[in-house]
Structures are given as C-alpha cells and as structure tokens.
C-alpha positions as CSV (number, residue, x, y, z in Angstrom):
1,E,-73.9,-15.9,47.4
2,M,-72.2,-13.6,44.9
3,C,-73.6,-10.5,46.9
4,I,-72.3,-11.9,50.1
5,R,-68.8,-12.6,48.6
6,D,-68.7,-9.0,47.2
7,R,-69.7,-7.6,50.5
8,V,-66.9,-9.6,52.3
9,R,-64.3,-8.4,49.9
10,E,-65.4,-4.7,50.2
11,E,-65.4,-4.8,54.0
12,A,-61.9,-6.3,54.0
13,L,-60.7,-3.5,51.7
14,E,-62.5,-0.9,53.8
15,R,-60.9,-2.2,57.0
16,E,-57.4,-2.0,55.5
17,L,-58.0,1.6,54.3
18,I,-59.4,2.8,57.7
19,R,-56.6,1.1,59.7
20,K,-54.1,2.9,57.4
21,K,-52.0,-0.2,56.6
22,S,-49.4,0.1,53.8
23,K,-51.8,-0.6,51.0
24,K,-50.8,0.6,47.5
25,L,-53.9,1.8,45.8
26,V,-54.1,2.2,42.1
27,T,-54.8,5.8,41.2
28,A,-56.6,7.2,38.1
29,E,-56.9,10.7,36.8
30,L,-55.1,12.3,39.7
31,E,-53.8,15.8,39.7
32,P,-50.1,16.6,40.2
33,P,-48.0,15.7,42.1
34,F,-49.8,12.4,42.6
35,K,-48.5,9.4,40.6
36,L,-49.6,5.8,39.9
37,G,-49.0,3.7,42.9
38,E,-49.0,6.5,45.4
39,D,-49.8,5.6,49.0
40,L,-52.3,8.0,50.5
41,C,-53.3,6.1,53.6
42,M,-51.4,8.4,56.0
43,Q,-53.0,11.5,54.5
44,L,-56.7,10.3,54.7
45,H,-58.8,11.7,57.6
46,N,-62.4,11.1,58.8
47,I,-63.5,8.6,56.2
48,N,-67.2,8.4,55.7
49,L,-69.0,5.4,54.1
50,K,-71.8,5.9,51.5
51,I,-73.4,3.2,49.2
52,A,-73.3,4.6,45.7
53,L,-73.3,1.6,43.4
54,T,-75.2,-1.7,43.2
55,K,-73.3,-3.3,40.4
56,S,-69.7,-4.5,40.2
57,S,-68.8,-2.6,37.1
58,Y,-66.0,-0.3,38.4
59,T,-62.4,-0.9,39.2
60,Q,-60.8,0.5,42.4
61,A,-59.8,4.2,41.9
62,I,-59.0,7.3,43.9
63,A,-59.9,10.9,42.8
64,V,-58.7,14.0,44.6
65,H,-59.9,17.6,44.5
66,D,-58.4,20.1,46.9
67,C,-58.9,18.5,50.3
68,E,-61.5,16.1,49.3
69,V,-60.7,12.4,48.3
70,V,-63.0,9.8,46.9
71,C,-62.2,6.1,46.7
72,L,-64.2,4.1,44.3
73,L,-64.7,0.5,45.1
74,K,-66.8,-2.2,43.3
75,S,-70.0,-1.4,45.1
76,R,-69.1,1.5,47.5
77,V,-67.6,4.9,47.6
78,L,-65.3,5.9,50.4
79,K,-65.2,9.7,50.9
80,G,-62.6,11.5,53.1
81,R,-60.6,14.7,53.7
82,L,-57.0,15.0,52.9
83,L,-54.7,16.5,55.6
84,T,-52.4,19.4,54.8
85,W,-48.8,18.8,55.9
86,E,-49.3,21.4,58.7
87,D,-52.4,19.5,59.9
88,Y,-50.4,16.2,59.8
89,M,-47.5,17.7,61.8
90,E,-49.9,19.0,64.4
91,K,-51.6,15.5,64.6
92,V,-48.3,13.6,65.1
93,K,-46.9,16.1,67.6
94,G,-49.2,15.0,70.3
95,T,-48.9,11.2,69.8
96,S,-45.3,10.6,68.5
97,S,-41.8,10.6,69.9
98,W,-39.3,13.4,69.3
99,V,-37.3,11.5,66.7
100,T,-40.5,10.4,64.8
101,I,-41.6,14.0,64.6
102,L,-38.3,15.2,63.3
103,W,-38.2,12.3,60.8
104,A,-41.7,13.2,59.5
105,A,-40.8,16.8,59.1
106,L,-37.6,15.8,57.2
107,E,-39.5,13.6,54.9
108,I,-41.9,16.4,54.1
109,Y,-39.0,18.9,53.8
110,L,-37.3,16.6,51.2
111,G,-40.7,16.0,49.4
112,S,-40.5,12.2,50.2
113,I,-44.1,12.2,51.6
114,K,-46.6,13.4,49.0
115,G,-50.4,13.4,48.8
116,F,-51.1,16.1,51.3
117,A,-53.7,18.7,50.4
118,N,-52.3,21.8,48.6
119,F,-48.7,20.3,49.0
120,P,-46.0,22.5,47.6
121,Q,-44.5,20.8,44.7
122,Y,-41.5,23.0,44.3
123,A,-38.6,22.9,46.8
124,N,-38.1,26.7,46.9
125,I,-41.6,27.0,48.3
126,R,-41.8,23.9,50.4
127,E,-38.5,24.0,52.2
128,P,-38.7,27.5,53.7
129,A,-42.2,26.8,54.9
130,V,-41.2,23.6,56.6
131,R,-38.0,25.3,58.0
132,R,-40.1,28.1,59.6
133,F,-42.6,25.7,61.1
134,M,-40.0,23.4,62.6
135,K,-37.9,26.3,64.1
136,T,-40.9,27.5,66.0
137,Y,-41.8,23.9,67.0
138,I,-38.3,23.0,68.1
139,T,-37.9,26.2,70.1
140,T,-41.2,25.8,71.8
141,S,-40.6,22.1,72.6
142,L,-37.1,22.5,73.9
143,K,-38.1,25.4,76.3
144,R,-40.2,22.7,78.0
145,L,-37.2,20.5,78.5
146,P,-36.6,20.2,82.3
147,P,-33.1,21.3,83.3
148,N,-32.7,18.1,85.4
149,S,-33.5,15.7,82.5
150,P,-31.4,12.6,82.3
151,D,-28.1,12.9,80.5
152,E,-28.9,10.1,78.1
153,F,-32.3,11.7,77.1
154,V,-30.6,15.2,76.7
155,L,-27.8,13.8,74.5
156,H,-30.3,11.9,72.3
157,T,-32.5,15.0,71.9
158,L,-29.4,17.1,71.1
159,Q,-28.1,14.7,68.5
160,S,-31.4,14.2,66.7
161,T,-32.0,18.0,66.8
162,V,-28.5,19.0,65.4
163,E,-28.8,16.4,62.7
164,F,-32.2,17.6,61.7
165,C,-31.0,21.2,61.5
166,I,-28.1,20.1,59.3
167,K,-30.4,18.2,57.0
168,I,-32.7,21.2,56.5
169,A,-29.7,23.6,56.3
170,A,-30.9,25.6,59.3
171,H,-27.3,26.5,60.3
172,D,-28.1,30.0,61.4
173,F,-30.8,28.7,63.7
174,M,-28.5,25.9,65.0
175,F,-25.7,28.3,65.8
176,G,-28.0,31.1,67.0
177,E,-31.3,30.6,68.7
178,L,-30.7,27.0,69.4
179,L,-27.3,27.5,71.1
180,V,-28.7,30.4,73.2
181,L,-31.6,28.2,74.2
182,F,-29.4,25.3,75.3
183,M,-27.1,27.7,77.2
184,E,-30.1,29.1,79.0
185,R,-31.2,25.6,79.9
186,G,-27.7,24.7,81.1
187,F,-26.9,22.3,78.3
188,E,-24.0,24.4,76.6
189,S,-21.3,21.7,77.2
190,Q,-23.5,18.9,75.9
191,Y,-24.4,20.9,72.8
192,L,-20.8,21.8,72.0
193,E,-19.9,18.1,72.4
194,T,-22.6,17.2,70.0
195,I,-21.5,19.8,67.4
196,E,-17.9,18.4,67.7
197,H,-18.9,15.1,66.2
198,Y,-20.4,16.7,63.2
199,L,-17.4,19.0,62.8
200,L,-15.1,16.1,62.7
201,A,-17.4,14.4,60.2
202,D,-16.8,17.4,57.9
203,A,-20.5,18.4,58.1
204,F,-19.8,22.2,58.3
205,K,-17.0,22.5,55.7
206,S,-19.2,24.1,53.2
207,I,-20.7,26.7,55.5
208,A,-19.3,29.6,57.4
209,V,-19.8,29.3,61.1
210,S,-20.2,32.6,62.9
211,R,-17.2,34.0,64.8
212,E,-19.2,34.0,68.1
213,I,-19.8,30.3,67.9
214,V,-16.2,29.5,67.1
215,Y,-15.1,31.8,70.0
216,K,-17.4,29.8,72.4
217,Q,-16.1,26.5,70.9
218,V,-12.4,27.5,71.3
219,N,-12.9,28.8,74.8
220,Y,-14.7,25.7,75.9
221,Y,-12.0,23.3,74.8
222,V,-9.2,25.6,76.1
223,K,-10.9,25.8,79.5
224,E,-11.5,22.0,79.5
225,G,-7.8,21.5,78.7
226,R,-8.4,19.5,75.5
227,P,-6.2,21.1,72.9
228,E,-6.0,17.8,70.9
229,T,-9.8,17.8,70.4
230,L,-9.8,21.6,69.6
231,E,-7.1,21.0,66.9
232,R,-9.1,18.4,65.2
233,V,-12.2,20.6,65.2
234,L,-10.3,23.5,63.8
235,L,-8.9,21.3,61.0
236,F,-12.5,20.6,59.9
237,L,-13.7,24.2,60.2
238,N,-14.4,26.5,57.3
239,L,-12.1,29.5,58.0
240,K,-13.9,32.0,55.8
241,G,-14.9,35.0,57.9
242,Q,-13.0,33.8,61.0
243,D,-10.6,35.8,63.1
244,L,-7.5,34.1,61.9
245,E,-5.1,36.0,64.1
246,H,-7.0,35.0,67.3
247,L,-7.1,31.4,66.2
248,A,-3.4,31.4,65.3
249,S,-2.6,32.8,68.8
250,V,-4.6,30.0,70.4
251,C,-2.8,27.4,68.3
252,I,0.7,28.9,69.2
253,A,-0.2,29.0,72.9
254,N,-1.4,25.4,72.9
255,K,1.2,24.0,70.5
256,M,-1.4,23.0,68.0
257,H,1.0,22.9,65.0
258,S,-1.3,21.1,62.5
259,A,-4.1,23.6,63.0
260,L,-1.6,26.5,62.8
261,I,-0.5,25.2,59.4
262,Y,-4.1,25.2,58.2
263,I,-4.7,28.7,59.5
264,K,-1.5,30.3,58.3
265,T,-1.7,28.8,54.8
266,F,-5.4,29.6,54.3
267,G,-4.6,32.9,52.6
268,D,-2.1,33.9,50.0
269,D,0.4,35.9,52.0
270,Y,3.7,34.2,51.5
271,R,5.1,35.7,54.7
272,E,2.6,33.8,56.8
273,Y,3.9,30.4,55.6
274,V,7.1,30.8,57.6
275,V,5.2,31.2,60.9
276,P,4.4,27.5,61.4
277,A,8.0,26.6,60.7
278,E,9.2,29.1,63.2
279,C,6.8,27.8,65.9
280,M,7.8,24.2,65.4
281,M,11.5,25.1,65.3
282,K,11.1,27.0,68.6
283,E,9.5,24.0,70.2
284,L,12.1,21.6,68.6
285,R,15.0,23.5,70.2
286,A,13.2,23.5,73.5
287,R,13.4,19.7,73.4
288,S,16.6,17.6,73.7
289,K,17.2,14.5,71.5
290,E,17.5,12.4,74.7
291,E,13.9,13.0,75.5
292,S,12.8,10.8,72.6
293,K,15.0,7.8,73.2
294,D,12.7,6.2,75.7
295,T,9.5,7.2,73.9
296,A,8.0,4.8,71.4
297,W,7.7,6.2,68.0
298,F,4.2,4.9,67.4
299,N,2.9,6.2,70.8
300,P,0.2,8.8,69.8
301,V,0.9,10.6,73.1
302,A,4.4,11.4,72.0
303,S,3.2,14.3,69.7
304,N,5.7,16.8,70.9
305,T,8.9,14.7,71.1
306,Y,12.1,15.8,69.4
307,N,11.9,13.4,66.6
308,Y,8.2,14.0,65.9
309,L,8.6,17.7,65.7
310,G,11.6,17.4,63.5
311,Y,10.0,15.2,61.0
312,K,6.7,17.2,61.1
313,L,8.6,20.3,60.3
314,L,10.4,18.6,57.4
315,W,7.0,17.4,56.1
316,Y,5.6,20.9,56.3
317,I,8.6,22.3,54.3
318,Q,8.2,19.6,51.6
319,L,4.4,20.7,51.3
320,C,5.5,24.2,50.7
321,F,8.1,23.2,48.1
322,K,5.5,21.1,46.3
323,G,2.9,23.9,46.4
324,E,0.5,21.9,48.5
325,K,-1.8,23.0,51.3
326,F,-2.9,21.1,54.4
327,P,-5.7,20.1,54.8
328,Y,-8.0,20.5,51.8
329,H,-9.4,24.1,51.4
330,E,-12.5,25.1,49.7
331,N,-10.4,27.3,47.4
332,G,-8.2,24.4,46.4
333,N,-5.4,22.5,48.0
334,R,-2.7,24.2,46.0
335,I,-0.8,27.4,46.7
336,D,-1.6,30.1,44.2
337,A,0.8,30.0,41.3
338,S,1.8,33.6,41.7
339,V,2.7,33.1,45.4
340,W,4.3,29.7,45.1
341,P,7.8,30.9,44.2
342,H,7.8,33.5,46.9
343,V,6.8,30.8,49.5
344,I,9.8,28.7,48.4
345,Y,12.2,31.6,48.6
346,S,10.9,32.6,52.0
347,I,11.3,29.0,53.4
348,L,14.8,28.8,52.0
349,K,15.8,32.1,53.5
350,W,14.4,31.0,56.8
351,L,16.4,27.7,56.7
352,F,19.7,29.5,56.6
353,Q,18.8,32.1,59.3
354,D,20.9,31.9,62.4
355,S,19.0,31.2,65.7
356,T,19.8,30.4,69.2
357,P,18.1,27.7,71.3
358,V,14.9,29.1,72.8
359,T,12.2,27.8,75.1
360,N,9.4,29.0,77.3
361,E,10.3,26.7,80.0
362,V,12.7,27.2,82.9
363,I,16.1,25.8,81.7
364,D,19.6,25.5,83.0
365,T,21.4,28.5,81.5
366,N,24.8,26.8,81.9
367,R,23.6,24.1,79.6
368,Y,23.0,26.4,76.8
369,A,25.8,28.8,77.4
370,K,28.3,26.6,75.4
371,I,25.9,26.0,72.6
372,K,27.0,27.7,69.4
373,S,24.4,29.7,67.4
374,E,23.2,27.5,64.5
375,S,21.0,27.9,61.5
376,N,17.6,26.3,61.3
377,I,18.8,23.8,58.6
378,Q,21.7,22.7,60.9
379,T,19.2,21.9,63.6
380,L,17.2,19.9,61.1
381,L,20.4,18.1,59.9
382,K,20.9,16.9,63.4
383,V,17.4,15.4,63.3
384,D,17.9,13.4,60.1
385,A,20.3,14.7,57.4
386,R,19.1,12.0,54.9
387,V,15.5,13.3,55.0
388,V,16.7,16.9,54.9
389,F,18.5,16.5,51.7
390,Q,15.7,14.4,50.3
391,V,13.3,17.3,50.9
392,I,15.8,19.8,49.4
393,G,16.2,17.4,46.5
394,T,12.6,17.9,45.4
395,L,13.6,21.4,44.2
396,F,15.9,19.7,41.7
397,Q,13.6,16.7,40.7
398,I,10.5,18.6,39.7
399,P,11.2,20.7,36.5
400,E,8.9,23.6,37.6
401,L,10.5,23.8,41.0
402,K,14.0,23.7,39.5
403,D,13.1,26.6,37.3
404,F,12.2,28.7,40.4
405,I,15.8,28.3,41.6
406,A,17.5,28.2,38.2
407,N,15.8,31.4,36.9
408,P,14.7,33.2,40.1
409,K,14.7,36.7,38.5
410,S,11.9,35.6,36.2
411,Y,9.7,35.1,39.3
412,S,10.8,37.6,41.8
413,N,12.8,40.8,42.2
414,S,12.8,40.6,46.0
415,P,16.0,39.9,48.0
416,L,14.4,36.6,49.0
417,Q,15.2,35.0,45.6
418,I,18.1,32.5,45.5
419,H,19.9,30.8,42.7
420,Y,20.5,27.0,43.0
421,T,24.3,27.4,42.9
422,E,24.2,29.7,45.9
423,L,21.8,27.2,47.6
424,L,24.3,24.4,47.0
425,K,27.1,26.5,48.5
426,K,25.2,27.2,51.6
427,L,24.1,23.6,52.0
428,A,27.8,22.5,51.7
429,V,28.8,24.8,54.5
430,S,25.9,23.7,56.8
431,A,26.7,20.0,56.1
432,Q,30.3,20.4,56.8
433,E,29.7,22.1,60.2
434,V,27.3,19.5,61.5
435,D,29.0,16.4,59.9
436,S,29.7,13.6,62.4
437,P,29.6,9.8,62.6
438,V,26.0,10.2,63.7
439,T,24.6,12.7,61.3
440,H,26.6,11.7,58.1
441,A,25.6,15.2,56.8
442,Q,28.6,15.5,54.4
443,Y,27.8,12.2,52.8
444,Y,24.1,12.9,52.2
445,F,25.0,16.4,50.8
446,N,27.4,14.7,48.4
447,L,24.6,12.3,47.4
448,L,22.4,15.3,46.6
449,L,25.2,17.0,44.7
450,A,25.7,13.9,42.6
451,Q,22.0,13.6,41.9
452,V,22.0,17.2,40.7
453,A,25.2,16.8,38.6
454,A,23.9,13.6,37.0
455,Q,20.9,15.3,35.5
456,P,21.0,15.8,31.7
457,G,22.6,19.1,30.8
458,E,24.3,19.7,34.1
459,Q,28.1,20.2,34.3
460,M,30.2,20.0,37.5
461,E,33.5,21.6,38.1
462,P,36.2,18.8,37.9
463,A,37.5,19.4,41.4
464,L,34.1,19.3,42.9
465,C,33.3,16.2,40.8
466,I,36.4,14.4,42.1
467,S,35.7,15.1,45.7
468,T,32.0,14.1,45.4
469,A,33.0,10.9,43.6
470,K,35.6,10.0,46.2
471,S,33.2,10.6,49.0
472,L,30.5,8.3,47.5
473,L,33.0,5.7,46.5
474,S,34.4,5.4,50.0
475,Y,31.1,5.5,52.0
476,Q,29.6,2.3,53.3
477,L,25.9,2.4,53.9
478,H,24.3,0.8,56.9
479,D,20.6,0.2,57.7
480,T,18.9,0.9,61.0
481,N,20.2,-2.2,62.5
482,Q,23.8,-1.2,61.5
483,H,23.9,-3.9,58.9
484,E,25.9,-3.1,55.7
485,L,23.9,-2.4,52.6
486,S,25.0,-3.1,49.1
487,E,28.0,-1.0,48.2
488,Y,26.9,-0.7,44.6
489,V,23.8,1.5,45.2
490,H,25.4,4.6,43.8
491,E,27.3,3.1,40.9
492,E,25.1,4.3,38.1
493,L,24.7,7.7,39.8
494,I,28.5,8.2,40.0
495,K,28.9,7.1,36.4
496,D,26.2,9.5,35.2
497,M,27.8,12.3,37.1
498,L,31.2,11.6,35.6
499,K,29.7,11.5,32.1
500,N,28.5,15.0,32.5
501,C,31.9,16.2,33.6
502,K,33.6,16.6,30.2
503,A,36.7,18.5,31.4
504,L,38.5,15.8,33.4
505,T,42.2,15.6,32.5
506,N,44.3,12.5,32.4
507,S,45.8,13.2,35.8
508,Q,42.4,13.8,37.3
509,L,41.2,10.5,35.7
510,N,44.2,8.7,37.2
511,I,43.2,10.0,40.7
512,L,39.7,8.8,40.2
513,I,40.9,5.4,38.9
514,K,43.2,5.0,41.8
515,E,40.4,5.7,44.2
516,A,37.8,3.5,42.4
517,S,40.3,0.6,42.4
518,K,40.0,0.4,46.1
519,F,36.3,-0.4,45.9
520,P,34.2,-2.8,43.9
521,Y,32.6,-0.2,41.7
522,I,33.3,-2.0,38.5
523,E,31.1,0.0,36.2
524,V,32.7,3.3,37.4
525,L,36.2,1.9,37.0
526,V,35.5,0.5,33.4
527,Y,34.0,3.9,32.4
528,L,37.1,5.7,33.6
529,E,39.5,3.3,31.8
530,E,37.4,3.5,28.7
531,T,37.6,7.3,28.8
532,K,41.4,6.9,28.8
533,K,41.0,4.4,25.9
534,N,42.5,1.5,28.0
535,Y,40.2,-1.0,26.4
536,G,42.3,-4.0,27.3
537,R,42.2,-3.0,30.9
538,C,38.4,-2.7,30.7
539,F,38.3,-6.3,29.3
540,E,40.4,-7.5,32.2
541,I,38.4,-5.7,34.9
542,Y,35.2,-7.3,33.7
543,L,36.5,-10.8,33.1
544,H,38.1,-11.1,36.6
545,D,35.1,-9.8,38.5
546,R,32.8,-12.5,39.8
547,R,29.8,-10.3,40.2
548,K,29.8,-8.7,36.7
549,A,32.0,-11.0,34.6
550,T,29.1,-11.8,32.2
551,K,28.9,-8.1,31.3
552,V,32.1,-8.5,29.3
553,F,30.0,-10.0,26.4
554,S,27.7,-7.0,26.1
555,W,30.6,-4.6,26.5
556,L,32.5,-6.5,23.7
557,K,29.5,-6.2,21.4
558,S,29.3,-2.4,22.1
559,M,33.0,-2.0,21.5
560,W,33.1,-3.6,18.0
561,N,33.9,-0.6,15.9
562,G,37.6,-1.3,15.1
563,K,39.0,0.2,18.4
564,G,42.1,-1.7,19.4
565,E,41.0,-4.6,17.3
566,E,44.3,-6.6,17.3
567,E,44.7,-6.1,21.0
568,M,41.2,-7.2,21.7
569,Q,41.4,-10.2,19.5
570,R,44.5,-11.3,21.4
571,L,42.8,-10.8,24.7
572,I,39.7,-12.7,23.6
573,Y,41.9,-15.5,22.2
574,E,44.0,-15.8,25.4
575,N,40.9,-15.8,27.7
576,V,38.5,-17.7,25.5
577,E,38.4,-20.6,28.0
578,R,37.3,-18.4,30.8
579,M,34.6,-16.9,28.5
580,V,33.3,-20.3,27.5
581,E,33.0,-21.1,31.2
582,L,30.8,-18.1,31.7
583,S,28.6,-18.7,28.7
584,V,29.3,-21.0,25.7
585,E,26.6,-19.4,23.6
586,K,27.7,-15.9,24.2
587,A,31.4,-16.9,23.6
588,V,30.5,-18.4,20.3
589,C,28.6,-15.1,19.4
590,I,31.7,-12.9,20.4
591,V,34.0,-15.1,18.2
592,D,31.6,-14.7,15.3
593,I,31.8,-10.9,15.7
594,W,35.5,-10.4,16.5
595,F,37.0,-13.2,14.4
596,G,34.6,-13.1,11.4
597,G,33.2,-16.6,12.2
598,K,36.7,-18.3,12.1
599,H,36.4,-20.7,15.0
600,N,39.3,-23.1,14.1
601,E,41.9,-21.3,16.1
602,V,39.6,-21.0,19.1
603,V,38.7,-24.7,19.0
604,S,42.3,-25.5,18.9
605,R,43.0,-23.2,21.8
606,L,40.4,-25.2,23.8
607,S,42.1,-28.6,23.1
608,S,43.7,-28.6,26.6
609,N,40.2,-29.0,28.0
610,P,38.3,-31.6,25.9
611,K,35.1,-31.1,27.9
612,T,35.0,-27.4,27.3
613,Q,36.1,-27.9,23.7
614,L,33.2,-30.4,23.1
615,E,30.7,-27.9,24.6
616,Y,31.9,-25.1,22.3
617,V,31.8,-27.3,19.2
618,T,28.3,-28.6,20.1
619,V,26.9,-25.1,20.4
620,L,28.8,-24.0,17.2
621,L,27.3,-26.9,15.2
622,N,23.8,-26.3,16.5
623,N,24.1,-22.6,15.5
624,K,25.4,-23.5,12.1
625,E,22.7,-26.1,11.6
626,E,20.0,-23.5,12.2
627,F,21.8,-21.2,9.8
628,L,21.8,-23.8,7.1
629,V,18.2,-24.7,7.6
630,R,17.2,-21.1,7.3
631,K,19.5,-20.7,4.2
632,V,18.0,-23.7,2.4
633,F,14.3,-23.9,3.4
634,C,13.3,-20.3,4.2
C-alpha cells in the first residue's frame, strides 16, 4: 500500500511538471542566476523519465548544468533540456499572438524571466542581444502584414509595436526602419497617429527625435488641417537638434502661440523672447474687441479671440519677468541668470514701441485710417488695465527684479536698460492717453504708484504724492456686476505712502485733509491730523465714526506720552459717557491711564445716566477686587 501511495504522488507531481503548470519547485545547489523558489516549468523541454531510486530518502530538488536539468523526486529522476531564450522565442513565435510574443520578449529584455540556459545575467549583454533579435523579427513579421488588413487589427499592431520599442529603448529603429516599413505598407497616417499618443504622454521628452521624423509629423498635421494637435505634439517634443527656425515659421503661419513660446524660449538668446509677444500682438490688433462679446470665455474653440490673446500675452510677459520658461525644459524651466535681465529690458522696450494696427486679412482701410498709432502697452491697457499694472507690479514686488530696474547699469551696458523712474514716467503717459470710464487706466496706474511708494525706503515727491492720494481717495471700486466694493480697501496703502513722504508742508497737509474729509477714510484723516499735532481733532474723528469708533481706545493708549495731556483729559472727561457705551472695560482702562486711577470725577460725570454709571462702577469694583486679591494672596 505504501508503494502504491508513493507511486500515485509521484505520478501527480510528474503530470504537473510536464503540463507546465505554475508549480513553484524548491531548488538546491543551483548555479547563478537561479534562486530559491524559481519557477522553471516554462524553460523545460523534452522531459524523459528514468527510475533511479527505490527508497523515499530524498527531498524534491532541481540541479542544472548548462542546458541539462535534473529533477529529483522521492523515487524518480526527471531529466530534461533547458531552452535558451532564443529557442524559447522561436518556439512561441509559431503558436502565440503578436502581443504575447512582444510581452515575452519584453520580459526577457527586462530580465523578469530567468532560468533559460546560458541566460545573460547582466543587462548590458542581455538587452542589446534581445533588441537585435526583436528588430529582425518585427521587421520580418510586419513585412507580411497585408495592405488591406482591418483598421482595428492594424491599429492594435501599431500600438503594441510602438510601446514595445519604447520599452526596449529602440527609438532609432522606431523612427527609422519601422517608419519606412509602415510608409511602404501604406500605414503612415496610422503610425503617426499612434506616435501622437505617446508624444502627448511625454514618452519622448528624454530622447532626441530625428529632424526627418519631425518634418514628416509637422507636414502631416499641417496637411490634415490640425494645428491644435500639432501644437500639443510640439509642446511635448524634445527640441534638441531640431530646426527651430522651420518649426517657428510653422507656428507663426498657423497661429500656434504656445508652441512658438516653447521654441523661441528654448535657447538663451534674449532677442528671441520678443518674437512670441510680437506675433500675439499682431494677431491681437487684427481682432476687434466686439468679436469676443458674443463668445463664451470658457469655450475652448475661442482660442484666438481678442480677450484670450490679450490675457495670454500678459501671461507670457509675466513669465518673462519672473524668469520662467514654458513648458518644462530638460535644461531647466528657468531663464539663465545672465540672460534674465536682458530679457526683461527687451520686453520693456517692446512694450513702449509704437505700432500701427496690422493684419493679414482683408480689412476696411477706412476703418483704420482714423486710428492713431499706439504703443504695445496702450493696446494691452485697453484689454485690461488692472492686469497690465499687476504684471508690471511684479518688477517692484520681487527684490531681485526690482534690483534689475533700480540698478540697470550693474547688469547691462546696452541701450535696452531702463531705470524704474523712467519706467514709471512712461507708464504715466500711456495710462493718461488711454484713460476712460471703461479702462480706468489712470486709477490702476496710481494704485501701482502707491504700492511702489509705500515700500520701505521709498520716497515720493510731495506733488506726486498728493495727486496719487487724491486719485485713490476719490475712486469708487466696482466688481464685474457693477456693485460697489468696500471704499476702504486702499486705506492702509495710502497711509503707508504718506508716511514715506516726509517733506509735506502744512499747506499740502491741509489740501490732503480737505480731500480726505470728503470720504470715509478715517485712518488716513487721523494720520494727517496727527502729523499736524491736532490730537483733539483725531480723538473727535474716531469717536464720531460708527465704523471705527472703538479704535479710539487703542489710539489713546498709544498717545499716552504727555502730548496735549490737559486737552486730552478734558476731551475724555466730556465724552466719557460715549466711551462707556462703546466699551465699559476699555473706558475704565483709559481712565486708569489718563487720570491716574482717579475715577471719582468720572463716576460723578455719569450721574445723569444711572444705568451707565452702575455698569461703570460694577466693572471698576470687579477690577479692583482682582487687584486686591493679587495684592494679598499672590
């Protein structure tokens, strides 16, 4: 019975091995690269059976020598021959599908399938061998592909072949022999369509595609009338070694501005950075603002409308100011530090260049006959003055950028350099010329001017400071629905600007006080009165303003240094009832500070209002009780 049971177990194991099921066999004393638990079923070939043992004294084991493999069982020995990886590929070629063959080759290429006879352990030996073998096999197989094959089959074959070539890094083969082969078979368009998906997936960003392939790709999409797809493909293309002038001319002709930005900013020639701006400005002037009124902003088709082009141009200018490139480049996504200042000076010079409206389309000459020549920045101010000055403002907000325009001679000796004072003068002229109830250019320029003047260490001329402050004080903001926004948004900004202007005379202060009194800018008005040392007037302004009345307490605390002490005590005493109404606790604290804790006169002053008097006394007693407890027990 024992012999029968052993025989049954051995036969079962033998069947599993011969049928090549996924059976994990325990290995022993195997030569590299075999490891414990290695599955060798798929590599075994022509297993012969020999009875070698009669006693069950051995555990299951496998021993390998060259192409020979021996499997030791309890009472039997299974002897077979290991396939080489070439033998295995020849074997599966005749019985498996195209995808299965490519998958098997890829597994061998990556070293995932081991156990073959004389299998190269090192990748630098194994990978070139597999690459050569598969190139020959793919070429031979695809030559047999019928020209009238079903589209679905062709597409499936192309996709699997391209992906395999990418995986084994056979880019020269994919863009050389393989492309020629598909062109000869009449599958060029399908092949280029297939490559497109991998280009958009950033599969070729690290490799340099040959110029010939790029020419074919570009010509194909131009011929098909698909500039949008071509632009996306170019954005994911490695531009090293490409004919940039040819690609740029294609982008200009087909209005592919994003790709043009990528191409023109790929190198470090600062003169090239102006080209995308010029092309977008040319297209912008060829459009009228009325064209975008009936076009939905979020409509992806509306990529060349007036608004879209204007904002895209402003976005590109801001990229240049910040020293950033679009999209990410292999050599970094930043402009070279030595080129960066020159790029900024070039863009600034271009902004103030005079240009006339131009277009490649047939236009009504009478329509443009009356249009005055305007600078590029004036055209942009008509698009959105707020955004224009926000973009220009980045030059003053980032310290490194501000240094470029504050000390231009340190970075360039060319005539392109510009100092920020000259820049502000040119901006003032441009804003004044295009200012209107629609653009609000003058207001947004004054806002930029105030932001610059409010920075630490800056000083503004008194006359300019007065005109800027008056403009900001009198301007009422509206949102996109023409609803009024808070009129206090610039209060701190105006105040900081005035603090930096140390040379204001009394007459100039009076002008500003008169102007500020017309508007509810309480902080600005208090600062101006405080500068003139009218502390009593400051107290009254705070106390009689509903919005900021409670700020009178913090202001009184900050003012306690003997300035106008008698006058302030009189004002506090006369208005103590109003202060108690605002905050009893804070009023008690102010009396402690200004009257030295003498509350008798204040309590008597409140006698006309018993309720208020009681609240004041209650808080006072509570405070004194806490003081006594700390005094006695702490």
